[in-house]
C-alpha positions in Angstrom: 0.0 0.0 0.0 2.7 2.4 0.9 4.4 2.2 -2.6 1.0 2.8 -4.3 0.2 5.7 -1.8 3.6 7.3 -2.5 2.9 7.1 -6.3 -0.5 8.8 -5.8 1.1 11.6 -3.8 3.8 12.0 -6.3 1.2 12.3 -9.1 -1.0 14.7 -7.1 1.9 17.2 -6.5 2.8 16.8 -10.2 -0.6 17.6 -11.3 -0.7 20.6 -8.8 2.8 21.8 -10.2 1.4 21.8 -13.8 -1.7 23.8 -12.6 0.2 26.6 -10.5 1.6 28.5 -13.5 -2.1 29.0 -14.6 -3.1 30.4 -11.3 -4.1 34.1 -11.2 -5.3 36.3 -8.2 -9.1 36.4 -7.8 -10.8 39.6 -8.9 -14.1 39.0 -7.1 -14.9 39.7 -3.5 -13.4 37.1 -1.1 -15.5 34.9 1.2 -15.7 35.7 4.9 -16.0 32.1 6.0 -12.8 30.2 6.2 -12.3 27.1 4.3 -12.6 24.1 6.6 -10.4 22.0 4.3 -7.4 24.2 4.2 -7.5 26.1 7.5 -4.9 24.7 9.8 -4.4 21.7 7.5 -1.5 19.5 8.5 -1.2 18.5 4.7 -0.5 22.0 3.7 2.0 22.5 6.6 4.0 19.4 5.6 3.8 20.6 2.0 5.4 23.9 3.0 2.6 26.1 2.0 2.1 28.7 4.6 -1.1 30.3 5.7 -0.3 33.5 3.9 -0.4 31.7 0.6 -3.6 32.5 -1.6 -6.3 30.2 -0.6 -6.8 29.0 -4.3 -3.2 27.8 -4.3 -3.7 25.9 -1.0 -6.9 24.4 -2.1 -5.8 23.0 -5.2 -3.2 20.8 -3.4 -5.2 20.0 -0.2 -8.1 18.8 -2.5 -6.0 16.6 -4.5 -4.4 15.0 -1.3 -7.9 14.6 0.2 -8.9 12.6 -2.8 -6.2 10.1 -2.2 -7.2 9.8 1.6 -10.8 9.3 0.6 -10.0 6.6 -1.9 -7.9 4.8 0.7 -10.6 5.0 3.2 -13.2 3.8 0.6 -11.1 0.7 0.0 -10.6 -0.1 3.7 -14.2 0.6 4.5 -15.4 -1.9 1.6 -13.0 -4.5 3.0 -13.6 -4.3 6.8 -16.6 -2.1 7.6 -19.8 -3.6 6.2 -22.4 -1.7 8.0 -20.7 1.6 7.1 -20.3 0.4 3.6 -24.0 -0.4 3.4 -24.9 3.1 4.7 -22.6 4.7 2.1 -24.1 2.7 -0.6 -27.5 3.7 0.2 -26.5 7.4 0.4 -24.8 7.1 -2.9 -27.9 5.6 -4.6 -29.9 8.3 -3.1 -27.5 11.0 -4.4 -27.5 9.4 -7.9 -31.3 9.7 -8.0 -31.1 13.5 -7.6 -32.0 15.5 -10.6 -29.6 18.3 -9.9 -25.8 17.6 -8.6 -24.0 20.8 -9.2 -21.1 19.9 -6.7 -20.1 16.7 -8.8 -17.2 16.3 -11.2 -15.6 19.8 -10.2 -11.9 20.5 -10.9 -9.8 20.1 -7.6 -9.5 23.9 -7.3 -13.3 24.3 -7.1 -14.2 21.0 -5.2 -15.6 21.6 -1.8 -15.9 25.3 -2.2 -19.4 26.9 -1.6 -21.6 26.9 -4.6 -22.7 30.4 -4.4 -20.8 33.7 -3.7 -21.4 35.6 -0.6 -24.7 37.5 -0.6 -24.4 41.3 -0.8 -26.2 43.1 2.1 -29.6 44.5 0.8 -29.5 42.6 -2.4 -30.9 39.1 -1.9 -30.5 36.2 -4.5 -33.6 35.3 -6.4 -32.3 31.7 -6.1 -29.1 30.0 -5.1 -27.3 26.9 -6.6 -27.1 25.3 -3.2 -30.8 26.0 -2.7 -31.7 24.3 -5.9 -29.6 21.3 -5.0 -31.3 21.2 -1.6 -34.7 21.3 -3.3 -33.7 18.5 -5.5 -32.6 16.4 -2.4 -35.8 17.1 -0.5 -37.7 15.4 -3.3 -36.1 11.9 -2.4 -37.4 9.6 0.3 -35.4 9.4 3.4 -33.1 6.6 4.3 -34.7 3.9 6.4 -34.2 4.4 10.2 -31.7 2.5 12.2 -32.3 0.7 15.4 -30.2 1.9 18.5 -28.0 -1.1 18.3 -27.3 -0.5 14.7 -26.5 3.2 15.5 -24.0 2.1 18.1 -22.4 -0.3 15.8 -22.3 2.2 12.9 -20.7 4.8 15.3 -17.9 2.3 16.0 -17.2 1.7 12.4 -17.3 5.2 11.8 -14.7 5.8 14.3 -12.3 3.0 12.9 -12.8 4.7 9.5 -11.7 8.1 10.9 -8.8 6.4 12.6 -7.6 4.8 9.5 -8.0 8.3 7.7 -5.8 9.9 10.3 -3.1 7.1 9.7 -3.1 7.7 5.9 -2.8 11.4 6.5 0.1 11.1 8.7 1.8 8.9 6.2 1.0 11.3 3.4 2.4 14.1 5.5 5.8 12.4 5.9 5.7 11.8 1.9 5.0 15.5 1.3 8.0 16.6 3.3 10.1 15.3 0.3 8.2 17.7 -2.0 8.6 20.8 0.0 11.4 22.3 -2.0 9.7 22.2 -5.4 6.4 23.2 -4.0 7.9 26.3 -2.5 9.8 27.1 -5.6 6.7 26.9 -7.7 5.0 29.5 -5.3 8.1 31.7 -5.5 8.1 31.5 -9.3 4.4 31.7 -10.2 2.4 33.2 -7.2 4.5 35.5 -5.2 5.4 37.8 -8.2 1.6 38.3 -8.9 1.1 39.1 -5.3 3.8 41.5 -5.3 2.5 43.2 -8.5 -1.0 43.4 -6.7 0.5 45.0 -3.7 2.6 47.4 -5.9 -0.5 48.4 -7.8 -2.4 49.0 -4.4 0.2 51.1 -3.0 0.3 53.2 -6.1 -3.4 53.8 -6.1 -3.3 54.9 -2.4 -0.5 57.2 -3.0 -2.2 58.8 -5.8 -5.9 58.5 -5.2 -6.9 61.1 -7.8 -5.8 61.2 -11.3 -4.1 64.7 -11.8 -5.4 65.0 -15.2 -8.9 65.1 -14.1 -9.8 68.8 -12.9 
């Protein structure tokens, strides 16, 4: 497993390195809520991506690594946790029956991000993508209820899956230590110059708030 896991991590970093040159600073208003996937992530810390790096740069790598962990846990669950696997299969079937699934098949840079922009005070949305998705889910029948004994057993299996995910995450963090130099070099080459240019432009606009050519 370790060799296969290492290969997946290598491929994820390589894919991120190919994407970074295409990164550009966002021109829209940023979100107020922090990203739960990236905030304080040990994966990003192991990769050498600091908290001051743009969130898009962080998210592109953390999502790719999360996919590796998710696949490893899915294999472990299928082999060892039958009750949890049954629940996941039922939920997956329910999701496939939804008529509107906007969060599926997104690029890693967008996976897990809110579907809608932050609302502007005094200007409510006529509708939201998340709201449409919730409406679609509400049309489906609920999953069958569990007995108390089944709930206890299911919680135990969920705890085992979480423990396995943490173990895989720690292994991946150790593997990412070997990629820190190339990751940080990519940020220095492709990301930091754009940030510096934005700061220089902002400084210039603050120093000269009015165009002297306008009376």
